[in-house]
NUBA-190163 format. One line per field, with one value per residue (C-alpha): residue in three letters; y, z, x. Coordinates in steps of 0.5 Angstrom, whole numbers. Each point is the difference from the previous one (the first is absolute). Layout:
<sites>
residuo	[ALA/...]
yy	[Y/...]
zz	[Z/...]
xx	[X/...]
</sites>
This chain:
<sites>
residuo	[MET/SER/LEU/PHE/THR/LYS/LYS/LYS/ASP/GLU/ASN/SER/ASP/VAL/HIS/TYR/GLU/GLY/ASN/ALA/ILE/VAL/ARG/MET/LEU/SER/TYR/ALA/LYS/PRO/TYR/ILE/PRO/GLN/ILE/LEU/PHE/CYS/PHE/LEU/MET/VAL/ILE/VAL/VAL/THR/ALA/MET/GLU/LEU/TYR/LYS/PRO/ILE/ILE/ILE/GLY/ASP/ALA/ILE/ASP/LEU/TYR/ILE/THR/GLY/ASP/PHE/LEU/PRO/GLY/GLU/MET/VAL/ASP/MET/ARG/PHE/GLN/GLY/ILE/VAL/LYS/ALA/ALA/ILE/ALA/TYR/ILE/VAL/VAL/LEU/VAL/VAL/LEU/PHE/ILE/CYS/ASN/ARG/VAL/GLN/TYR/LEU/ILE/LEU/GLN/GLU/THR/GLY/GLN/LYS/ILE/ILE/TYR/GLU/ILE/ARG/ASN/GLN/VAL/PHE/ALA/HIS/VAL/GLU/SER/LEU/SER/MET/ARG/PHE/PHE/ASP/LEU/THR/PRO/VAL/GLY/LYS/ILE/VAL/THR/ARG/ALA/THR/ASN/ASP/VAL/GLU/ALA/LEU/ASN/ASP/LEU/TYR/SER/ASN/ILE/MET/VAL/ARG/LEU/PHE/ARG/ASN/VAL/MET/LYS/ILE/LEU/GLY/LEU/VAL/ALA/ILE/MET/LEU/TYR/ARG/ASP/VAL/ARG/MET/ALA/LEU/TYR/CYS/PHE/ILE/MET/VAL/PRO/ALA/ILE/VAL/VAL/LEU/THR/VAL/ILE/PHE/LYS/ASN/ILE/SER/ARG/LYS/ALA/TYR/GLN/ILE/ALA/LYS/THR/LYS/VAL/THR/ALA/LEU/ASN/THR/PHE/LEU/SER/GLU/ASN/ILE/SER/GLY/MET/LYS/VAL/ILE/GLN/ILE/PHE/HIS/ARG/GLU/LYS/GLU/LYS/HIS/GLU/GLU/PHE/CYS/GLU/ARG/SER/GLU/ASP/LEU/TYR/ARG/ALA/HIS/TYR/LYS/GLU/LEU/MET/VAL/PHE/ALA/ILE/PHE/ARG/PRO/SER/ILE/TYR/MET/VAL/SER/ILE/ILE/ALA/LEU/ILE/ILE/VAL/ILE/ALA/GLY/GLY/SER/TYR/GLY/VAL/PHE/HIS/GLY/LEU/ILE/SER/PHE/GLY/THR/MET/TYR/ILE/PHE/ILE/GLN/TYR/ILE/ASN/SER/PHE/PHE/GLU/PRO/ILE/GLN/GLU/LEU/ALA/GLU/GLN/PHE/SER/THR/LEU/GLN/SER/ALA/VAL/ALA/SER/ALA/GLU/LYS/ILE/PHE/THR/LEU/LEU/ASP/GLU/LYS/PRO/MET/ILE/HIS/ASP/PRO/GLU/GLU/PRO/VAL/GLN/LEU/PRO/GLU/ILE/LYS/GLY/ARG/ILE/GLU/PHE/LYS/ASN/VAL/TRP/PHE/ALA/TYR/ASP/GLY/GLU/ASP/PHE/VAL/LEU/ARG/ASP/VAL/SER/PHE/THR/ILE/GLU/PRO/GLY/GLN/LYS/VAL/ALA/PHE/VAL/GLY/ALA/THR/GLY/ALA/GLY/LYS/SER/SER/ILE/LEU/ASN/LEU/ILE/GLY/ARG/TYR/TYR/ASP/ILE/GLN/ARG/GLY/GLN/ILE/LEU/ILE/ASP/GLY/VAL/ASP/ILE/ARG/GLU/MET/THR/ARG/ASP/GLN/ILE/ARG/GLY/ALA/ILE/GLY/GLN/VAL/GLN/GLN/ASP/VAL/PHE/ILE/PHE/THR/GLY/ASP/ILE/ALA/SER/ASN/ILE/ARG/LEU/ARG/ASP/GLU/GLU/ILE/THR/GLU/GLU/GLU/ILE/ARG/GLU/ALA/SER/HIS/ARG/VAL/ASN/ALA/ASP/ARG/PHE/ILE/ASP/LYS/LEU/PRO/ASP/GLY/TYR/ALA/GLU/LYS/VAL/SER/GLU/ARG/GLY/ALA/THR/PHE/SER/ALA/GLY/GLN/ARG/GLN/LEU/LEU/SER/PHE/ALA/ARG/THR/LEU/ALA/HIS/ASP/PRO/THR/ILE/LEU/ILE/LEU/ASP/GLU/ALA/THR/ALA/ASN/ILE/ASP/THR/GLU/THR/GLU/GLN]
yy	[11/3/0/-1/-6/-4/-4/0/-4/-2/-7/2/5/3/-5/3/1/0/-3/1/-4/5/6/-3/-1/8/2/-3/4/6/-7/-3/0/-2/-5/-3/0/-4/-5/-1/-1/-5/-3/-1/-2/-6/-1/-2/-4/-4/-1/-2/-6/-1/2/-6/-5/1/1/-7/-3/3/0/-7/-4/1/-4/2/-1/-3/5/6/-3/5/6/1/-3/4/7/-1/0/6/4/-2/1/6/1/-1/5/5/-1/0/7/2/-3/4/6/0/-2/5/6/-3/0/7/3/-3/1/8/0/-4/4/7/-3/-2/7/4/-4/0/8/0/-4/4/7/-4/-1/7/2/-4/2/0/-5/-4/0/-1/-7/-3/-2/3/-7/-1/6/-1/-8/3/6/-6/-7/-1/6/-4/-7/3/2/-8/0/6/-1/-8/-4/4/-2/-8/-1/2/-4/-6/0/0/-5/-6/3/-1/-7/-2/2/-3/-6/-1/1/-3/-7/-1/-6/3/6/-4/-5/8/2/-6/3/7/-1/-2/6/4/-2/0/8/2/-4/5/5/1/-2/4/7/-2/0/6/4/-3/2/7/2/-3/4/6/-2/0/7/3/-4/3/6/2/-3/3/7/-2/-3/5/-2/-7/0/6/-6/-6/-3/-3/-6/-1/5/-5/-7/4/2/-8/-2/5/-2/-8/1/4/-6/-6/5/0/-8/-1/3/-4/-6/1/1/-6/-5/3/1/-7/-3/4/-3/-7/1/3/-6/-5/4/-1/-8/0/4/-4/-7/2/3/-6/-4/5/0/-8/0/5/4/6/2/1/7/1/-4/4/7/-3/-2/7/3/-4/3/7/-1/-1/6/5/-3/0/7/3/-4/3/7/0/-1/6/4/-2/3/7/0/-1/6/4/0/2/6/1/0/5/5/0/2/6/6/3/7/3/6/4/1/8/1/7/3/5/6/0/-4/5/-6/1/-6/-2/-6/-1/-5/-6/-7/-5/-7/-4/-7/5/-3/2/7/3/8/2/6/4/7/6/5/1/7/1/2/-3/-5/-5/-7/-5/-4/-6/-7/-6/-2/7/1/5/-4/-1/8/1/-5/1/8/-3/-4/-7/-2/2/1/-2/6/7/5/1/6/4/8/-2/-5/-7/-4/-6/5/1/-4/-4/4/6/-1/-5/5/6/-4/-2/-6/-2/-6/-3/-7/2/-4/2/-3/-3/5/7/5/6/-6/-2/8/1/-7/2/6/3/7/-1/4/-2/7/-2/-6/3/6/-5/-4/6/3/-7/-1/-6/3/-1/-7/-1/5/-4/-6/-2/1/5/1/-5/-6/-7/-2/-7/-3/3/5/-5/3/7/1/0/8/2/-4/4/6/-3/-1/7/3/-4/3/7/0/-2/7/-2/5/-5/-3/-7/-2/-7/0/1/3/-7/-1/7/3/7/5/-2/-2/8]
zz	[-31/-5/0/-8/1/6/-4/3/0/4/2/1/5/-1/5/6/1/8/7/0/8/2/-3/4/6/0/1/6/3/3/4/2/8/-2/-3/5/5/-4/-1/8/0/-5/5/6/-4/-2/6/3/-6/1/8/-1/-2/5/6/-2/-1/7/3/-3/3/6/2/-4/-2/6/7/6/8/1/4/-4/-7/-1/4/-3/-8/1/1/-4/-6/2/0/-6/-2/3/-4/-7/2/0/-6/-3/2/-1/-7/-1/3/-5/-7/1/2/-6/-4/1/-1/-5/-5/2/-2/-7/-2/2/-5/-5/1/-2/-6/-3/0/-2/-7/-1/1/-4/-5/0/-1/-7/-7/-5/-4/5/0/-8/1/6/1/6/3/1/3/4/2/2/6/2/-1/1/6/3/-1/5/5/3/-1/5/5/0/-4/3/7/-2/-4/7/4/-4/0/7/1/-4/4/6/-1/-2/6/5/-4/1/6/3/-4/-6/-3/0/-3/-5/-1/-2/-4/-5/-5/0/-7/-3/2/-2/-7/-1/3/-6/-5/3/0/-7/-3/4/-2/-7/2/3/-5/-6/5/1/-7/-2/4/-2/-7/2/4/-7/-4/4/2/-7/-3/5/-1/-7/1/-4/-7/2/0/-6/-5/4/2/6/0/-4/6/5/-3/0/8/0/-3/5/6/-2/0/7/3/-3/4/6/-1/-1/6/4/-2/3/6/-1/-1/5/7/-1/-1/6/4/-2/2/6/2/-3/5/6/-2/1/7/2/-1/3/6/1/-1/5/6/-1/2/5/-5/1/4/-3/2/-6/-5/1/-1/-6/-3/1/-3/-6/-1/0/-3/-7/1/0/-6/-4/2/-2/-7/-1/3/-5/-6/3/2/-8/-2/4/-4/-7/3/2/-6/-4/4/1/-7/-1/5/-3/-6/-1/-3/-7/3/5/3/0/7/-1/-3/-3/4/-5/5/-4/-7/-5/-6/-5/-4/-5/-4/-2/-6/5/-2/4/0/5/-1/-1/-8/-4/1/0/0/-5/2/1/2/2/5/4/3/7/-1/-7/-3/-4/-3/-3/-6/-3/-2/4/4/-2/6/3/7/0/0/5/5/-1/2/7/0/1/-5/-2/-6/-3/-4/0/5/3/4/4/2/-4/6/-3/3/1/6/3/6/-3/6/-4/-7/2/5/-5/-6/0/-5/-3/-4/-4/5/6/6/7/6/4/6/-1/-6/6/2/-9/-1/6/0/7/0/6/-2/-6/4/-1/-4/-5/-1/-2/-4/-4/-2/-2/-4/-4/1/4/5/-5/1/7/4/-3/3/7/5/-5/1/5/-5/1/-7/-3/-1/-6/0/-4/2/-4/-6/-5/-1/8/2/-4/2/8/-3/-2/6/3/-4/1/7/1/-3/-4/-5/-7/-2/-4/-3/-4/-5/7/-2/-5/4/2/-3/-5/4/7/-5/-2]
xx	[33/-4/-7/1/4/-4/-6/-5/-7/-6/3/7/4/7/5/2/7/1/-1/-7/-1/6/-5/-5/3/2/-7/-1/7/-5/-3/6/-2/-7/2/6/-5/-5/6/0/-6/1/6/-5/-6/5/3/-7/-2/5/-1/-7/1/6/-6/-4/5/3/-6/-1/6/0/-8/-3/5/5/2/-4/0/-8/-2/2/-1/-8/2/7/-2/-6/4/5/-4/-4/7/1/-6/1/6/-3/-5/5/3/-6/-1/7/-1/-7/3/7/-4/-5/5/5/-6/-3/8/1/-7/1/7/0/-7/4/7/-6/-4/8/1/-6/0/7/-2/-6/5/5/-6/-1/8/0/0/-5/4/-1/-7/0/3/-3/-7/-3/-3/8/1/-7/2/7/-3/-5/0/8/0/-4/3/6/-4/-1/9/-1/-5/0/6/7/-3/-2/6/4/-6/1/8/0/-5/4/7/-4/-3/6/4/-5/-2/8/1/-5/1/5/-3/-7/3/3/-7/-2/5/-1/-5/3/4/-6/-3/6/0/-8/1/6/-6/-5/4/2/-6/-5/4/-1/-7/-1/4/-4/-7/3/1/-7/-4/4/-2/-7/-1/3/-5/-5/2/0/-5/-5/3/-1/-8/-3/4/-2/-7/1/3/-4/6/-3/1/7/2/-4/4/8/-2/-3/7/4/-4/2/7/-1/-4/5/5/-3/-2/8/1/-5/2/7/-2/-5/6/4/-3/-4/8/3/-6/1/8/-3/-4/5/5/-5/-1/7/0/-5/3/7/-3/-4/5/4/-5/-1/7/1/5/-5/-6/-8/2/4/-3/-6/5/3/-7/-2/6/0/-6/2/7/-3/-4/4/4/-6/-1/7/-1/-6/2/6/-5/-4/7/1/-6/1/7/-3/-5/5/4/-5/-2/8/0/-5/4/6/-3/3/-4/2/-1/5/0/6/5/0/-6/-2/-5/-3/-4/-6/-1/-3/-2/5/1/5/2/7/3/-5/0/-3/-2/-4/5/6/0/-6/0/-7/3/5/4/-6/0/-4/-2/-6/0/-4/-8/0/-4/3/-3/4/-4/3/-3/0/6/3/3/-5/-1/7/1/-4/2/8/-2/-2/7/-5/5/7/4/5/3/-2/-3/-6/0/-4/1/6/2/1/-5/4/5/-8/-3/-7/-4/2/-1/-6/-3/0/-3/-7/-3/-7/1/-5/-1/-2/1/-5/2/-5/-3/-4/1/3/5/1/1/5/4/2/3/-4/2/-4/-7/-7/-2/7/-4/-6/3/4/-6/-3/5/-1/-8/1/-4/-5/-2/4/-6/-6/4/-3/5/3/9/-1/-3/3/4/1/7/2/-6/-4/-7/2/0/6/-1/-1/6/4/-3/2/7/0/-2/5/5/-2/-1/7/2/5/5/0/-7/1/-5/0/-7/-4/-6/-1/-6/-3/-5/1/-3/5/6/-1]
</sites>
């Protein structure tokens, strides 16, 4: 689907078409051995947890309520209770070790997977075309790379294994209860239909609540990103009160969404607890009747009381985990929608590689529209020879900046050709084109770090001498040398501590340090004094 046909706003997302769960699990493939080992630990832990009540129940029947001869009563009972206590301690130790090992492996595995997904998301965002960023709020992209990615962490490091553990525990409880006493087991199962009905209702309601909450989080992040970036404009026009009121409205929307989530859990959990208490009353009543009439032993009744307490806990956890899983799926769908966003500009399969770009630029009957329909440039043709200086002059909106962006192939034209050294730029790689072009814009972006890193932009081939030379050529060294730390001076976000002119000089120095063949200036001296401009 084309970007032009997608309806996007801060409160909606393109619907993801595909199986998000299968795609999520594909990221776990490299870690299958670790996950299988954790599943093995889960089986051991489940077995130990099911065995604990049996140890005590059998000890009650054998050593407390059992029949003994007077001479051997005390010693045998004491020895039996000691053996039961030792067995119980061994079980607790095994549980501790298995849970600890499982937790460490799962957390490490989950963090590795999340690390890979987060890097993949950012790398993909870097590959997208400028048109995507024209249409997509920054806050939405940030939410995808942070909140939504982190929401998947619980899936990989917790949910998968806990789902397996709870299913194993339920199946184990059912099997053991039926094996020990069918009648008592049936007492335990009487309230299962009510649990199933509550779980289905909870599942449907909680999914909607999760989806609404995530949409509201995205909307709030988008609002914050936009308005904090534009705070100077807000203060200039004295709109703080109005913007604060708008923020409060969005914050209240998020509050209400989270409140609905809480209300769903506030109703579901007590309902499950009430059902479990009813089931416990039935088990105690039925068990007491069986003990009084000699149908079951007191130890068996104890075992079933413990099991009924354990039986509804994994069912409740399963329902809540399914809701958490749905939350992770909702986040995954948003992430995969972003990852499936296709760049509008592609490198050719067999690109033309020029040994050297000299800088001859030719526009041949170029037509261009950002949205594919309303043309900004119509049948534009001109030629710029290497070394020639050309100025584009025109009214606002005439297409001056568009021409400059097209040279670097940040957008693709609809008709005509753009040639560099006689080669259509669509037959060249974007890296080759942009590596030969240095562009200085009026709206300069300065990154957090220091002055040297802003000029170098992580290109380690640029030496300190080249940084100083570039700064000297544009007179940026005049203010840099006066700073306490010089080129190591810390730079805040967007270079807020520097004037607009100083930021433009840093942008000039950055461009010259990369030694471009083609230099493009988009009103790049608007904030620079006349002497420096000359």
